[in-house]
N, C-alpha and C positions, 0 to 999 in steps of 0.2 A: 403448556409444558413443552410442546414441540418447538416453539420459538425460543424458549429459554435454553433448551439443549442446542439449538442452532447457534445462538449467540455465544454461549460458553465454548462450544466447539470451534467456532470461527476465531474467537479472540485468543483462547489459550491453547487448546489441544492441537488444532490444525492451523496454527499461526502461519500466515502466508509467507512471512520472511524466515522464521526460524525453523519451520518444518517442511515447507514447500519450496523454500529458497527462491521465491519470486521477489523482485525489487531489491536485490542486493546492492545495486549501484547507488540509489539514494540512501539506502541503509548505511553504507560505509561512507558515502560522500558528505551527507548533511548532518552526520551525528557528532560533529565537533562541539557544538553548543546546544544546550537544552532549548533555548528560545528558538533557534533555527529549526530544530527537530520538531518542536510543537507547531511551528508555522507550516512546515512541510506535511506534517500529519494532518493538519486541518485542510490544507489544499488537496491532498490525496483523498481525504474523506469526502470533500465536496465533489470533486471530479468523479470519484468512483461511484458515489450514490447517483449522481445525475447520469453518468454514462451507462450505468446498469439499467436504469429506467428506460432511457432512450434506446439503447441497443436491444433490450428485451422486446420493446414495442416494435421496433423495426424488424426484428427476427420473426415475431409472431404474425405481424400484419402485412409485411412486405416480402421478406426473403422466403419464408416457408410457403405462403400461398402461391407465389410466383415460381416456386421450385428453383430458386437461384441461391440456395444455401451455400454454394461454393463461394459466393461473394461475401460471406460472413466476416472473415478476418479483415479484408480491406475496408469494408463498410465500418466496422468497429473502430479501426484505426482512424478513419476520417472523422467519426463522431468524437472520439477522444481528443483528437487534435483540435477540433473546433472548440470543445469545452475548455481545454487548457488555454487556448488563446483568450477565451472569455475571462478565465480566472486571472491570467496574466494582466489583462487590461484593468480589471477591478483592483488587483493588488497594487498595481502601479499608482493608481489614483488614491486608494484608501490607506495603504501602508507602504510608503516608499522604502522605509527601513527594512521591512520584511522582504520586499521585492529585491532589494540589493543583497540582503543576506542569503536568500535562496539562490541568487545568481543563475548559473547555467543549469542548475538542477530543476528549476521551474519548467523550462521548456522540455526537459528530459521526462517530465511526467507524461508527455505525449507518447513516448516510447517505453514508459514504465510497464514492464511485463506484469506487474501486480494488477494494474487496472485492466489490461487486456485479458489476463488470465482469469480474473474474476468474472468479467463479462462473458467469456467463453464457458466457464464453469456453470454459470446460471442456466445455460441452455443444456449443457451436458448432464447436469444433475436433475433436469426436468422440474425446476422450481416454478411455482406460480409467481406472479408479479410481486405480491406481498412478501412471500418467502425470499424472493430474489433481492428485494430491497433490504430486508432484515439481514440477510446474509452479506450483502455488499457493505452495509453500514458496520456490521460487526467485524467484518474482515478489515475494513479501513481503520476501525478503532484498534484492532489487534496490531495492525501495521504501525499505527501512531504510538501505541503503548510500547512496542518493541523498540521503536526508534527513540523515544524519549528515555526509556530505561538505559538503552545503550549509550545515548548521549551523556547521561548522568555518570555512567561508569567510565566513559572516556574522559570526562572532565576530571574525575577523581584520579585517573591514571596519569594525568598531567602532573599531579603532585606526588606521585609514587616514585620510589627509587627503582626504576626498571633498568635491567642490564642494557648496555649500549646496543647490542645486536637485536634486541627485542623492541626498541623504541619505535613509535609510529604504527605503521600498519601491521607488523607481525603481532604485537601485543593486542591490537584491535581485533584481529582474526581469532586469536586464542580466546579473548573475552567474548566474542560473538559465539564461539563454539560452546563455551561454558553457559552462556545465556540460553542457547538452544537446548542444552541438556537440562537446564532448570525448567524450561517450559515443557519439556518432555515429561516432567513429573506430573503434569496435569492430565496425561493421557488416560489415567484410570478413572477420571471423573465422568467421561461420557462414553 
C-alpha cells in the first residue's frame, strides 16, 4: 500500500511540473506536438530512472562514507550529463526522426531541473533504493503525463479561435495554469 500511495502521490498529487514547477523549460518547449512530447517523456523517464539509481548508490557508498556530501550536486550533474549523452547516441541511431524532433531539448535534459531535483529529493526524503526507484519512475511518468496532456491541449488550441493578443505563449501559460489547477483536484486522494 505504501508504494501505491507513493506512485499516486508522485504522478498526480505532487506532479513535478504542475505543483513543484520543475522542468518548465521542456514542458513549454516540447509540448507543441504529442509525438514529440511522448518521446521527451520516454527519454526523461529513462534518464531519471537510471540517474536516480546511480546517484543513490554514489551517495550511499561514496559521498556519505567519505564525508564529501558537499560534492553531491556536481556529482549528480556529471552523472546526469553522461546518461543524457548515452540517450542521445542511442536515439540518433534508433530513431533519427525523434532525435531531430527533440532538437535542442534533448541536450537540455542534462540541465533539466526535474531530474536533478528528483535525485536530490531521494536523499532528502531518506528513501531506500527501491522506494527511490519507484518514486523516480512515478515522477517521470507524472512528468510525461503532464507533458502529453499539455501537448494535446496545445494542439487543440491551434484550431481554436484565440484572441490575437493571447496567441502562442500567453494562451499556453493560461492553459498550463488551468491544467495545474485540475491536478490540484487530486490533492485529497493522498
